[in-house]
C-alpha positions as CSV (number, residue, x, y, z in Angstrom):
1,S,-4.4,67.3,-30.0
2,S,-1.4,66.9,-32.1
3,T,-2.4,69.8,-34.2
4,M,-2.5,72.4,-31.3
5,G,-0.2,73.6,-28.7
6,S,-0.7,72.7,-25.2
7,Q,-1.5,76.3,-24.0
8,A,-3.1,79.4,-25.3
9,G,-0.3,81.6,-24.1
10,D,3.1,82.0,-22.5
11,L,3.0,80.5,-18.9
12,T,5.3,82.2,-16.4
13,L,6.5,80.3,-13.4
14,Q,7.1,82.8,-10.7
15,E,7.2,83.0,-6.7
16,S,3.9,84.2,-5.3
17,G,3.2,87.7,-5.0
18,G,5.1,88.7,-8.2
19,G,8.6,87.5,-6.8
20,T,11.3,86.0,-8.7
21,E,10.6,84.8,-12.2
22,W,11.9,81.1,-12.7
23,D,10.9,80.2,-16.2
24,I,8.6,81.2,-19.0
25,I,7.0,78.3,-21.2
26,P,6.3,79.9,-24.5
27,V,3.5,79.3,-26.9
28,S,4.5,76.7,-29.4
29,P,2.7,75.0,-32.4
30,I,3.4,71.6,-30.6
31,G,2.5,70.5,-27.0
32,E,5.9,71.0,-25.5
33,A,5.2,72.5,-21.8
34,Q,5.5,69.1,-20.0
35,S,8.8,68.4,-21.6
36,T,10.2,71.7,-20.4
37,L,9.9,70.8,-16.8
38,G,12.4,68.5,-15.1
39,V,9.9,66.7,-12.8
40,F,8.8,63.3,-12.1
41,T,6.0,62.0,-9.9
42,V,7.0,58.9,-8.0
43,P,3.6,56.8,-7.9
44,A,2.3,55.4,-4.5
45,G,3.7,51.9,-3.7
46,K,7.0,52.8,-5.3
47,K,10.4,54.0,-4.1
48,A,12.8,56.1,-6.4
49,Y,16.5,56.5,-6.4
50,L,18.3,59.2,-8.5
51,L,21.1,57.4,-10.4
52,S,22.7,60.0,-12.5
53,G,21.8,63.4,-14.6
54,N,23.3,65.6,-17.1
55,V,23.0,69.4,-17.2
56,F,23.6,71.8,-20.1
57,V,23.9,75.5,-19.9
58,D,24.4,78.1,-22.8
59,S,28.0,78.7,-23.8
60,N,29.8,81.5,-21.9
61,K,27.1,81.6,-19.3
62,D,26.6,79.8,-16.0
63,A,23.4,78.8,-13.8
64,D,22.6,77.3,-10.3
65,L,20.5,74.2,-10.2
66,I,18.7,72.4,-7.4
67,F,17.4,68.9,-7.1
68,F,14.3,68.7,-5.0
69,Q,11.8,66.5,-3.5
70,R,8.2,67.1,-2.5
71,P,6.6,64.4,-0.3
72,N,3.0,63.7,-0.2
73,A,2.6,64.8,-3.8
74,D,-1.1,63.8,-3.8
75,D,-2.0,66.4,-1.1
76,V,-3.7,69.0,-3.1
77,T,-5.6,70.9,-0.2
78,S,-4.1,74.0,1.5
79,P,-2.4,73.9,3.8
80,Y,-0.1,71.4,2.0
81,S,1.6,68.7,4.0
82,G,4.4,68.1,1.7
83,A,6.9,70.9,1.7
84,R,9.4,71.1,-1.2
85,R,12.9,70.2,0.1
86,I,16.2,70.7,-1.7
87,V,18.2,67.6,-1.8
88,S,21.3,68.8,-3.7
89,K,22.5,72.2,-4.9
90,F,24.7,72.7,-8.0
91,L,26.1,76.0,-8.3
92,A,27.7,78.2,-11.1
93,I,27.4,75.2,-13.8
94,S,28.6,76.2,-17.1
95,G,28.7,74.2,-20.4
96,G,28.0,70.4,-19.6
97,F,28.0,68.8,-16.2
98,H,27.5,65.4,-15.3
99,I,25.8,64.3,-12.0
100,S,27.2,61.1,-11.0
101,R,27.1,59.3,-7.5
102,R,28.9,56.4,-5.9
103,S,25.5,55.3,-4.4
104,P,22.0,56.4,-5.6
105,A,20.3,59.5,-3.9
106,G,17.3,58.4,-2.2
107,S,15.0,56.5,-1.4
108,F,12.1,58.8,-2.2
109,T,8.8,57.1,-1.2
110,G,5.8,57.7,-3.5
111,P,3.7,59.7,-3.9
112,C,6.5,62.1,-4.2
113,D,7.5,64.7,-6.8
114,L,11.2,64.9,-7.8
115,G,12.7,67.4,-9.9
116,F,15.2,70.0,-11.1
117,M,15.1,73.8,-11.1
118,G,17.5,76.0,-12.6
119,R,18.1,79.7,-13.0
120,G,20.7,81.5,-15.0
121,N,23.0,83.8,-13.1
122,G,23.2,87.4,-14.4
123,A,22.3,87.1,-18.0
124,T,19.6,85.0,-19.4
125,A,20.7,81.3,-19.8
126,D,19.0,78.2,-21.3
127,V,19.4,75.3,-18.9
128,S,18.5,71.6,-19.8
129,V,18.6,68.6,-17.6
130,D,18.0,64.9,-18.1
131,F,18.0,62.5,-15.2
132,E,17.8,58.7,-14.6
133,I,15.6,57.4,-11.7
134,L,15.4,53.8,-10.7
135,L,11.9,52.9,-9.6
136,V,11.4,49.7,-7.2
137,D,8.2,48.3,-5.6
138,E,7.9,49.3,-1.9
């Protein structure tokens, strides 16, 4: 509904067993949880290529960022057949950073999850990313 938030309370993204906390998606009067995750699912029958991206980190802070893939995104039964794999790492990013490539990263065959995860180093840092993906029929 456009008059309610997307969740009843803050959502904490954390490693299993109470490990490292990756992010908190706070309660908001508007449904924003999906827009705070830099993830895209490549549909079955498609291939995806990462063309470019832009990363922004709080002033005077830095963060690490990974670009990952998780093949077999439609496997929802444990043990999962699609392990998340790091495709690229970007370390100690500060301010703005443009991810540019001479040739696209990929191909990533659907169903496959693609996304970015970031974490501030030391102090809390806000990290945002937008990225451009080309989808083609398989």
